[in-house]
C-alpha positions in Angstrom: -39.2 -8.0 26.8 -36.9 -8.0 23.8 -34.0 -10.4 23.8 -30.7 -9.4 22.3 -28.8 -11.9 20.1 -25.3 -13.0 21.0 -23.9 -10.9 18.1 -25.6 -7.7 19.2 -23.9 -7.8 22.6 -20.6 -9.1 21.4 -17.6 -6.9 22.3 -14.3 -7.6 20.6 -11.3 -7.4 22.9 -8.0 -6.4 21.4 -5.4 -7.7 23.9 -1.6 -7.3 23.7 -1.1 -10.4 21.7 -3.5 -9.3 19.0 -2.0 -5.8 19.1 1.4 -7.4 18.4 0.0 -9.4 15.5 -1.6 -6.3 14.0 1.6 -4.3 14.4 3.6 -6.9 12.6 0.9 -7.1 9.9 1.0 -3.3 9.5 4.8 -3.5 9.2 4.6 -6.1 6.4 1.9 -4.3 4.6 3.8 -1.1 4.8 6.9 -2.8 3.3 4.8 -4.4 0.5 3.1 -1.1 -0.3 6.4 0.7 -0.6 7.6 -2.0 -3.0 4.4 -1.6 -4.9 4.9 2.2 -5.2 8.5 1.5 -6.5 7.1 -1.0 -9.0 4.5 1.5 -10.1 7.1 4.1 -10.6 9.3 1.8 -12.7 6.3 0.8 -14.8 5.5 4.4 -15.5 9.1 5.3 -16.4 9.4 2.2 -18.6 6.1 3.0 -20.3 7.1 6.5 -21.1 10.6 5.6 -22.4 9.3 2.6 -24.3 6.5 4.6 -25.9 8.9 7.4 -26.8 11.5 5.1 -28.3 9.1 2.9 -30.2 7.2 5.8 -31.6 10.3 7.5 -32.9 11.2 7.3 -36.5 14.6 6.0 -35.7 13.3 2.5 -35.9 12.4 2.8 -39.5 10.2 0.1 -40.9 10.4 -2.1 -37.8 6.8 -1.6 -36.9 4.8 -4.7 -37.9 1.5 -2.9 -37.1 2.2 0.1 -39.4 -0.2 -1.3 -42.1 -3.1 -1.2 -39.6 -2.2 2.4 -38.6 -1.1 1.3 -35.1 2.1 2.8 -33.6 4.4 0.7 -31.4 4.5 3.7 -29.1 1.0 2.7 -27.8 2.5 -0.3 -26.1 4.2 2.1 -23.6 0.7 3.5 -22.8 -0.3 0.0 -21.8 2.3 0.0 -19.0 1.1 3.4 -17.8 -2.5 2.1 -17.7 -1.4 -1.0 -15.8 0.5 1.2 -13.3 -2.7 3.2 -12.8 -4.8 0.1 -12.2 -2.2 -1.2 -9.8 -2.0 2.1 -7.9 -5.3 1.8 -6.0 -4.8 -1.5 -4.2 -1.3 -0.4 -3.2 -2.6 2.9 -2.0 -5.3 1.2 0.1 -2.7 -1.2 1.6 -0.4 1.8 2.4 -3.3 3.6 4.1 -4.1 0.4 6.1 -0.6 0.1 7.4 -0.3 3.8 8.3 -3.7 4.0 10.0 -3.1 0.7 11.9 0.3 1.9 13.2 -1.3 5.2 14.4 -4.3 3.4 15.9 -2.1 1.0 17.9 0.3 3.7 19.2 -2.4 6.1 20.2 -5.3 3.7 20.9 -7.5 5.7 18.5 -10.7 3.8 17.6 -11.4 6.0 14.5 -8.0 5.2 13.0 -8.5 1.6 13.9 -11.8 1.6 12.0 -10.3 3.5 9.0 -7.4 1.0 8.9 -9.8 -1.8 8.4 -11.9 0.2 6.0 -8.8 0.6 3.8 -8.0 -3.1 4.1 -11.6 -3.9 3.0 -11.2 -1.5 0.1 -8.0 -3.2 -0.9 -9.5 -6.7 -1.0 -12.7 -5.4 -2.6 -10.7 -3.8 -5.4 -8.5 -6.9 -5.9 -11.6 -9.2 -5.8 -13.5 -7.1 -8.4 -10.4 -6.9 -10.6 -10.0 -10.7 -10.4 -13.7 -11.2 -11.4 -13.2 -8.8 -14.3 -10.1 -10.6 -15.5 -11.7 -14.0 -15.2 -14.7 -12.7 -17.2 -12.4 -11.4 -19.9 -10.7 -14.8 -20.1 -14.0 -16.6 -20.4 -15.2 -14.2 -23.2 -11.9 -14.7 -25.0 -12.0 -18.5 -24.7 -15.6 -18.7 -26.0 -14.9 -16.1 -28.7 -11.9 -18.0 -29.9 -13.9 -21.2 -29.9 -16.7 -19.6 -31.9 -14.2 -18.1 -34.3 -12.4 -21.4 -34.7 -15.7 -23.2 -35.3 -16.8 -20.7 -38.0 -13.4 -20.9 -39.8 -13.7 -24.5 -40.8 
């Protein structure tokens, strides 16, 4: 006779109190995702205008990077790339809130599962991005220490 562990037979009950908390969470994540999309739009618009203005010849010799062959207009591209990077976690958060609201109003288990899959994707993306940024910082710190040590 095979014994089942406590985790194999564990059923999660979503009572009215938990549904209320999830509904409130979905409302806040919806609000934050809408603000995120607005921020992304502003970043893209700023990046396009900044790139166009800084790459125009109206500025004359104001480009300190001209000797290196680098246009100031590329700085606008940095904003567009940052907006693209920021898009995915905001999109996952938006999908979580939308699917959670649908799941709670229709008691649909598939939407409930998809909502948490999107929340997992949101946090996974943010976690991987955080690890990447910390790694870049570590490389820059050690690189600058090595450069400083060799310059003496």
